[in-house]
N, CA, C and O atoms as a GROMACS GRO file, in nm:
protein
  256
    1MET      N    1   6.572  12.280  12.834
    1MET     CA    2   6.572  12.261  12.974
    1MET      C    3   6.500  12.361  13.026
    1MET      O    4   6.499  12.479  12.991
    2THR      N    5   6.412  12.284  13.155
    2THR     CA    6   6.315  12.382  13.186
    2THR      C    7   6.362  12.480  13.334
    2THR      O    8   6.450  12.441  13.410
    3GLU      N    9   6.319  12.553  13.346
    3GLU     CA   10   6.361  12.676  13.446
    3GLU      C   11   6.418  12.595  13.563
    3GLU      O   12   6.540  12.604  13.583
    4GLU      N   13   6.327  12.499  13.660
    4GLU     CA   14   6.339  12.395  13.747
    4GLU      C   15   6.487  12.330  13.694
    4GLU      O   16   6.587  12.346  13.764
    5GLU      N   17   6.492  12.286  13.617
    5GLU     CA   18   6.621  12.192  13.547
    5GLU      C   19   6.720  12.274  13.585
    5GLU      O   20   6.809  12.231  13.658
    6LYS      N   21   6.718  12.420  13.534
    6LYS     CA   22   6.832  12.471  13.548
    6LYS      C   23   6.893  12.494  13.691
    6LYS      O   24   7.005  12.465  13.734
    7GLU      N   25   6.782  12.557  13.753
    7GLU     CA   26   6.792  12.570  13.888
    7GLU      C   27   6.863  12.458  13.987
    7GLU      O   28   6.936  12.496  14.079
    8ILE      N   29   6.842  12.341  13.968
    8ILE     CA   30   6.884  12.214  13.991
    8ILE      C   31   7.017  12.189  13.972
    8ILE      O   32   7.090  12.141  14.059
    9LEU      N   33   7.055  12.223  13.844
    9LEU     CA   34   7.188  12.220  13.782
    9LEU      C   35   7.327  12.320  13.847
    9LEU      O   36   7.448  12.300  13.856
   10LEU      N   37   7.231  12.438  13.888
   10LEU     CA   38   7.301  12.537  13.929
   10LEU      C   39   7.329  12.528  14.091
   10LEU      O   40   7.426  12.582  14.145
   11ASP      N   41   7.249  12.468  14.144
   11ASP     CA   42   7.244  12.430  14.318
   11ASP      C   43   7.374  12.341  14.289
   11ASP      O   44   7.474  12.369  14.355
   12ALA      N   45   7.382  12.238  14.197
   12ALA     CA   46   7.480  12.104  14.199
   12ALA      C   47   7.611  12.172  14.171
   12ALA      O   48   7.709  12.146  14.242
   13LEU      N   49   7.618  12.251  14.079
   13LEU     CA   50   7.761  12.349  14.040
   13LEU      C   51   7.831  12.430  14.139
   13LEU      O   52   7.952  12.452  14.148
   14LEU      N   53   7.692  12.490  14.245
   14LEU     CA   54   7.755  12.557  14.379
   14LEU      C   55   7.799  12.463  14.452
   14LEU      O   56   7.912  12.464  14.501
   15PHE      N   57   7.717  12.373  14.467
   15PHE     CA   58   7.748  12.275  14.562
   15PHE      C   59   7.904  12.215  14.560
   15PHE      O   60   8.003  12.232  14.631
   16TYR      N   61   7.878  12.146  14.457
   16TYR     CA   62   8.017  12.095  14.398
   16TYR      C   63   8.179  12.198  14.400
   16TYR      O   64   8.290  12.163  14.440
   17ARG      N   65   8.139  12.314  14.348
   17ARG     CA   66   8.248  12.424  14.382
   17ARG      C   67   8.292  12.454  14.538
   17ARG      O   68   8.407  12.477  14.577
   18ASP      N   69   8.156  12.447  14.628
   18ASP     CA   70   8.216  12.514  14.771
   18ASP      C   71   8.269  12.372  14.839
   18ASP      O   72   8.343  12.381  14.937
   19GLU      N   73   8.234  12.250  14.792
   19GLU     CA   74   8.256  12.133  14.890
   19GLU      C   75   8.414  12.101  14.807
   19GLU      O   76   8.484  12.035  14.884
   20ARG      N   77   8.469  12.122  14.704
   20ARG     CA   78   8.616  12.143  14.665
   20ARG      C   79   8.670  12.239  14.708
   20ARG      O   80   8.793  12.233  14.703
   21ASN      N   81   8.608  12.366  14.766
   21ASN     CA   82   8.697  12.510  14.810
   21ASN      C   83   8.744  12.544  14.688
   21ASN      O   84   8.864  12.572  14.692
   22LEU      N   85   8.689  12.552  14.568
   22LEU     CA   86   8.754  12.602  14.456
   22LEU      C   87   8.713  12.774  14.441
   22LEU      O   88   8.752  12.841  14.346
   23ASP      N   89   8.644  12.818  14.531
   23ASP     CA   90   8.638  12.961  14.496
   23ASP      C   91   8.755  13.031  14.602
   23ASP      O   92   8.787  13.150  14.602
   24CYS      N   93   8.811  12.925  14.694
   24CYS     CA   94   8.931  13.032  14.767
   24CYS      C   95   9.085  12.992  14.657
   24CYS      O   96   9.205  12.990  14.683
   25LEU      N   97   9.035  12.975  14.575
   25LEU     CA   98   9.180  12.979  14.513
   25LEU      C   99   9.206  13.140  14.462
   25LEU      O  100   9.117  13.218  14.430
   26PRO      N  101   9.341  13.167  14.463
   26PRO     CA  102   9.331  13.325  14.395
   26PRO      C  103   9.289  13.331  14.255
   26PRO      O  104   9.281  13.229  14.187
   27MET      N  105   9.261  13.457  14.206
   27MET     CA  106   9.229  13.496  14.081
   27MET      C  107   9.303  13.624  14.041
   27MET      O  108   9.321  13.724  14.111
   28ASP      N  109   9.350  13.598  13.896
   28ASP     CA  110   9.424  13.732  13.836
   28ASP      C  111   9.354  13.854  13.789
   28ASP      O  112   9.232  13.845  13.795
   29LYS      N  113   9.396  13.952  13.751
   29LYS     CA  114   9.296  14.021  13.713
   29LYS      C  115   9.206  14.050  13.583
   29LYS      O  116   9.165  14.156  13.534
   30ASN      N  117   9.189  13.897  13.542
   30ASN     CA  118   9.107  13.888  13.426
   30ASN      C  119   9.014  13.776  13.502
   30ASN      O  120   8.944  13.709  13.427
   31TYR      N  121   9.007  13.751  13.621
   31TYR     CA  122   8.928  13.674  13.720
   31TYR      C  123   8.944  13.557  13.664
   31TYR      O  124   8.839  13.498  13.640
   32LYS      N  125   9.067  13.490  13.628
   32LYS     CA  126   9.072  13.357  13.584
   32LYS      C  127   9.149  13.307  13.757
   32LYS      O  128   9.235  13.371  13.819
   33TYR      N  129   9.087  13.182  13.797
   33TYR     CA  130   9.124  13.103  13.876
   33TYR      C  131   9.275  13.033  13.866
   33TYR      O  132   9.314  12.965  13.771
   34TYR      N  133   9.341  13.061  13.968
   34TYR     CA  134   9.524  12.972  13.937
   34TYR      C  135   9.542  12.902  14.033
   34TYR      O  136   9.458  12.914  14.122
   35ASP      N  137   9.612  12.841  14.048
   35ASP     CA  138   9.708  12.774  14.130
   35ASP      C  139   9.844  12.817  14.164
   35ASP      O  140   9.884  12.917  14.104
   36THR      N  141   9.935  12.752  14.260
   36THR     CA  142  10.042  12.798  14.267
   36THR      C  143  10.126  12.677  14.365
   36THR      O  144  10.092  12.629  14.472
   37ASP      N  145  10.217  12.656  14.303
   37ASP     CA  146  10.290  12.516  14.357
   37ASP      C  147  10.414  12.560  14.470
   37ASP      O  148  10.464  12.672  14.479
   38SER      N  149  10.443  12.456  14.541
   38SER     CA  150  10.504  12.510  14.626
   38SER      C  151  10.655  12.641  14.648
   38SER      O  152  10.708  12.696  14.744
   39ASN      N  153  10.676  12.642  14.491
   39ASN     CA  154  10.779  12.753  14.474
   39ASN      C  155  10.714  12.914  14.452
   39ASN      O  156  10.775  13.019  14.432
   40GLY      N  157  10.568  12.887  14.466
   40GLY     CA  158  10.522  13.001  14.437
   40GLY      C  159  10.499  13.051  14.265
   40GLY      O  160  10.474  13.165  14.226
   41VAL      N  161  10.513  12.943  14.193
   41VAL     CA  162  10.487  12.946  14.065
   41VAL      C  163  10.331  12.929  14.008
   41VAL      O  164  10.260  12.838  14.050
   42VAL      N  165  10.286  13.020  13.912
   42VAL     CA  166  10.158  13.034  13.902
   42VAL      C  167  10.131  12.938  13.800
   42VAL      O  168  10.201  12.941  13.699
   43ASN      N  169  10.042  12.857  13.810
   43ASN     CA  170   9.999  12.740  13.720
   43ASN      C  171   9.828  12.738  13.708
   43ASN      O  172   9.751  12.742  13.803
   44TYR      N  173   9.794  12.730  13.574
   44TYR     CA  174   9.642  12.770  13.530
   44TYR      C  175   9.633  12.634  13.499
   44TYR      O  176   9.513  12.609  13.486
   45ASP      N  177   9.707  12.526  13.479
   45ASP     CA  178   9.689  12.419  13.428
   45ASP      C  179   9.676  12.274  13.551
   45ASP      O  180   9.680  12.156  13.514
   46SER      N  181   9.661  12.319  13.694
   46SER     CA  182   9.651  12.226  13.757
   46SER      C  183   9.481  12.195  13.756
   46SER      O  184   9.397  12.270  13.705
   47ALA      N  185   9.452  12.065  13.826
   47ALA     CA  186   9.306  12.014  13.820
   47ALA      C  187   9.250  12.134  13.889
   47ALA      O  188   9.165  12.190  13.820
   48ASP      N  189   9.269  12.185  13.994
   48ASP     CA  190   9.173  12.275  14.080
   48ASP      C  191   9.146  12.368  13.984
   48ASP      O  192   9.035  12.399  13.942
   49ALA      N  193   9.274  12.420  13.943
   49ALA     CA  194   9.273  12.571  13.870
   49ALA      C  195   9.166  12.549  13.732
   49ALA      O  196   9.088  12.631  13.684
   50LYS      N  197   9.194  12.406  13.688
   50LYS     CA  198   9.079  12.389  13.583
   50LYS      C  199   8.954  12.358  13.603
   50LYS      O  200   8.869  12.392  13.520
   51ASP      N  201   8.921  12.288  13.717
   51ASP     CA  202   8.782  12.266  13.759
   51ASP      C  203   8.704  12.431  13.792
   51ASP      O  204   8.599  12.478  13.749
   52ALA      N  205   8.811  12.490  13.890
   52ALA     CA  206   8.745  12.613  13.918
   52ALA      C  207   8.706  12.705  13.802
   52ALA      O  208   8.591  12.745  13.820
   53ASN      N  209   8.781  12.769  13.652
   53ASN     CA  210   8.729  12.782  13.575
   53ASN      C  211   8.663  12.740  13.479
   53ASN      O  212   8.649  12.806  13.376
   54ASN      N  213   8.610  12.620  13.497
   54ASN     CA  214   8.486  12.539  13.404
   54ASN      C  215   8.373  12.569  13.477
   54ASN      O  216   8.264  12.592  13.425
   55LEU      N  217   8.399  12.569  13.612
   55LEU     CA  218   8.243  12.551  13.692
   55LEU      C  219   8.236  12.691  13.688
   55LEU      O  220   8.122  12.732  13.669
   56SER      N  221   8.338  12.792  13.702
   56SER     CA  222   8.277  12.961  13.722
   56SER      C  223   8.228  12.970  13.596
   56SER      O  224   8.121  13.031  13.590
   57ASN      N  225   8.273  12.927  13.486
   57ASN     CA  226   8.195  12.942  13.310
   57ASN      C  227   8.064  12.887  13.367
   57ASN      O  228   7.971  12.966  13.376
   58LEU      N  229   8.047  12.759  13.406
   58LEU     CA  230   7.903  12.670  13.383
   58LEU      C  231   7.804  12.788  13.479
   58LEU      O  232   7.694  12.829  13.441
   59ILE      N  233   7.866  12.825  13.602
   59ILE     CA  234   7.796  12.881  13.650
   59ILE      C  235   7.722  13.042  13.613
   59ILE      O  236   7.621  13.104  13.646
   60GLN      N  237   7.826  13.059  13.536
   60GLN     CA  238   7.782  13.189  13.480
   60GLN      C  239   7.679  13.164  13.388
   60GLN      O  240   7.566  13.204  13.418
   61LEU      N  241   7.693  13.113  13.296
   61LEU     CA  242   7.621  13.058  13.198
   61LEU      C  243   7.475  13.033  13.235
   61LEU      O  244   7.386  13.094  13.175
   62PHE      N  245   7.439  12.918  13.361
   62PHE     CA  246   7.319  12.878  13.390
   62PHE      C  247   7.250  12.994  13.486
   62PHE      O  248   7.130  12.991  13.513
   63SER      N  249   7.317  13.072  13.522
   63SER     CA  250   7.271  13.198  13.636
   63SER      C  251   7.190  13.310  13.544
   63SER      O  252   7.114  13.391  13.598
   64ARG      N  253   7.208  13.307  13.420
   64ARG     CA  254   7.148  13.408  13.302
   64ARG      C  255   7.000  13.384  13.338
   64ARG      O  256   6.911  13.440  13.275
   0.00000   0.00000   0.00000
């Protein structure tokens, strides 16, 4: 993958994260995103939490 392709992919990942407002989810002390239900129960398995954590990992990978 060329540097230009990495930049395009990184821009797309950041755009998708921002459009979904995933970086607004709370994070735990280990910097993992989580979601809460209406009762305040922490959930790492919601679609948003999974997407936020996966995107965060990909953004870190391609930011190097």
